[in-house]
N, C-alpha and C positions, 0 to 999 in steps of 0.2 A: 199741481201738485203731484208727487210720486207717490205711487200707492206702492204699499208695503207688502212685501213677499211671503214673509212668515205667516201663520195665522196667530191671531191677536186675541187672546181669551176676552177681552170686554171691549164692547161695541165703542162706547164712547172715548177709550183712548183709540180706535183707528178713526173716528170722526172726527177728533180735535184738531185736525190741521182744517176743517171747515167753519169752525166755530169765530164766530164772529160778535163781539160783544156790541150792545147796543147803548151802553154808557159811556159817554164822552168823559175825557178827564178835564179838569179843571183849566182855566185859561192861563199861561204864564203870567207871572207878574211881568210889569216893565222896569226894565233897568233902571237905576236911577242916574242923574245926570255925573254924580263923583263916580259911578261904576264905570259911566260911558268914557268918561275922561281918563280913568285909572287904565281900563283896557286899551285905550288909545296910546296913551305914554307907553304901556308896554310894549305894543305893537311897534311904535316909533324907535322906542330902544333897542328893538330886536333889529329891525330893515338897520338901523344907524350901525349895529355892529357888523352886522353882513358886510354893509358897502365900505365900512372903516377898515375889515380884514383883506377885501377886496384890492382896495387902494393902496395899503400896506404890503399886501402878498404880491402884489402883481409884478414889482420893480424885483424882487427878490426869486422870483419864478422864472424871470427874463434869462435863458441861458445864450442868447445872442450876442448880449454886449460881452465885449471881452475888458479886463482890467487895462488901464492905463500903464500901469509897470508890473513887471513881474515880481512876485514877492519873493525875499530872500532872507533866509535866518540871520541872526547876529552873529552865529559862528562863520557863518559863509564869508563874511564881510571882511575876517580877520587874515584871511589867505591871502 
């Protein structure tokens, strides 16, 4: 760890970086089956949304395709 350069009036503050607790936290609760299924469905929904946006967005972003006919306004047809 980095040592402090400025003087610290209390020794316990200076030594706080080295303190390690001997108390272990309680074990985490296991997720229930419904929580696992819910998280899986949310993940699949996000992935499906990203894949769908790619599938619909790629044709719109491709610039190398030229339209079959040039577009003209209706006002140009009457000339």
